[in-house]
N, C-alpha and C positions, 0 to 999 in steps of 0.2 A: 446594438450593443446589449450585452446582457446586465441585467439588475445586479448591482454588487450584493444586494441584501437577499437575493434568491438562495435558498438553501438547497442542498443535493443530499441524497441519501443513497449509499451504496451497500451491497450486501457482502460480507465476508462467509465464505463457506468453510475455512480452514478453523483447527482446533484453536482456542484461546490460549493466550499465553503471556507471560510477563515481558515488557518491553523496556530495555535499559538503553541508555544513550550510547551511540557508536561513534566512533572517529569518522570525521569527513572522508579520510584517505587512508588506505593501508599499502605497505610495501607489497610487491608482486609475491615475494616468497613468504608473506603471513597468511598461510592458508588455515591456521588454528581458529580464526575468526568465524569461518563458515561452520564450524562445528558447535557454535553456541547455540544454545537452544533458543534464545531470543534474536537470532539473526535473521532478516527478512528473507523467506523461504517460499517458493511456490512448488508445491509438491506435483509432480508429474504423474498422471494417472495413464497407464498405456491402454487399456481397454474401456473401462466405463467406472463411474461412480454413482451409485444410487441408480443404477440401471439407465443411466443417461450417457452415451457415447460423446456428447459434446462437453463433458466436464474434463477437459485435459490437462489443466493445471489448477490446483487449488491453493491459494494464498494462505499462509498463516498470519496471525494478527499483525506482526512486525510488518509483513510485506504489504498487507493492505495500507495500512497507515503510510508507509514510505512510498508507496505508488501515488497514494492522495496528494501527499505534500509535493512530490516530485512533478504532479500534474498542476500544481498552482492552488491546490485547495487547502483551506485551514480548517483542522478538525475541531468542531464546536463540542459535540458530546458524542458519547457511545452508548445510548440509553438500554440497548440490548446487545447480546453477544455478537449478533450479525448484522448490526445496523449503525452505521455512521451518519451523523448530521454534519454538514460541512458548509463552508462559504468560500466564495472566491477568495484566495489569498494572494500573496506575494509571488509574482512570476519567477520561476526558477532562474537560476544565473545561465543555464544553457539554452534557454528559450529567446529566440530572435524577437524584438519588439515587434507589435503588430504594424501593418502598413499605415501610412496615414490616409 
């Protein structure tokens, strides 16, 4: 079992942005939310980025933080633009409990 005090670090490649609170759900017809600059967005790179063909998706700051929260991490601090220090947080509602 993982130590709950263990800290994690992740690198965000996307441009920094201001993050505001989003609703937990939107109506199917509400497309304008995707046009917001602060909406979590993975940018698709068709060929390569920084001469690296494996850089297929580059998340913005909001997307990195949303992915971390959705993965069950709690954000502790963001000491540098591309660095997040996290700890194990609450399990997301959609995750099955671990087997006994």
